[in-house]
Phi, psi and omega in degrees: 000334176297322185291321177297317179298315179302317179292328173296317178299316184293321180287321182299323180291347183285321205270358187295141186262072176238167188257149181235171177214161182299340178296344180300329185258000180289129180309332181272005185233108186267042177241159187212122172216167180120179182250131175242124184259137183293119180249317188229146171230124182045043176076005178247148182287161169284159006286158185241131178236141169228156183237133180217116176056046181080359185248128177258128178251120178248118179265117180273337180182172183183164176206163170227129180249128181256132174262150177300337183278007175096012181245154175225160173234144184230147172215146177210152182248137180219144173245132179251133180233126182223124176058036182076001183252125180258139170240149176114192001282148184247149175253127178249128182252136178223161174224171175170199186233160182221159166237136185225126179248102183293332184291337179247356184060019181274136177231139176234114174266144177230117182285162183298346179254013175089001176295139175238131186233133183242156174179204182222156176235111177243121183051245178255013187242128180246129179242123179245148168244127183205126176062022184086002181251145172253127182244132174244129183236152178241135175298129178289135175269000000 
């Protein structure tokens, strides 16, 4: 269940609707802003499914939006299937804070409930590592 919660946080942070600029990846500028949309999980395109105790959780999409003030919002859409019956899709929203270091391209997200997720942002691609899974997001243009 921790893996699903973490996936929810990652996806929720992806869908924020803020505007970005190329200055976010400038090594002299430790700010990050803009919206990054989830495209891949563990080298596979969406939708992405995981099973936990006979319940299948399918992530259909997600985004993370970064604000210049160090906060983020995340959204993801999930469908739950149990015993052949599906419910959803439901949208999960999450928020938190982040630290971005342009010189190393490192980003660290801390959700409002204390979950921490780390990764990198290089140009318009963000890669996050969490719970053994790799999430790849592209900056929305």
